[in-house]
C-alpha positions, 0 to 999 in steps of 0.5 A: 489488474495485476494481482501482484500489485500493491496499492497504498491504503491509509486510514485517512484522506487528505482532501486539502492536498494540492494534488487532490485525494492523497493518503494522510497518515501511515501508508500501508500496502494492500492488494486489490480485493483484500481486507488486510494490509501486507503487515497483517492490519485489518484495513477493510473500509479504508480508502485505496489510492488506486493511483499510488503504487505502494512500491513507489510511495515515499518510504518516510510514510510507509508502514515498515512491516508492509515495506518489509513484507513487500520486499520479501515477496518481490524477492521470492517472486523474482527467484521463482520467475 
């Protein structure tokens, strides 16, 4: 698993969603093994949606601070690489 990959985490699970287990509420960016979202919010115990990459998640439900932190990190990674 790529340690640079961010997955969606959310406080709630929408089990009634037609596609199955999906996030309900604000989507935060979380790396595997971390208890903290990219915005700094503690998310330990929140479900991780391994099938959803944060970078491909709908922007309308994404945490703005997470989206900004991920964008900055991606730019920094491209410059260094």
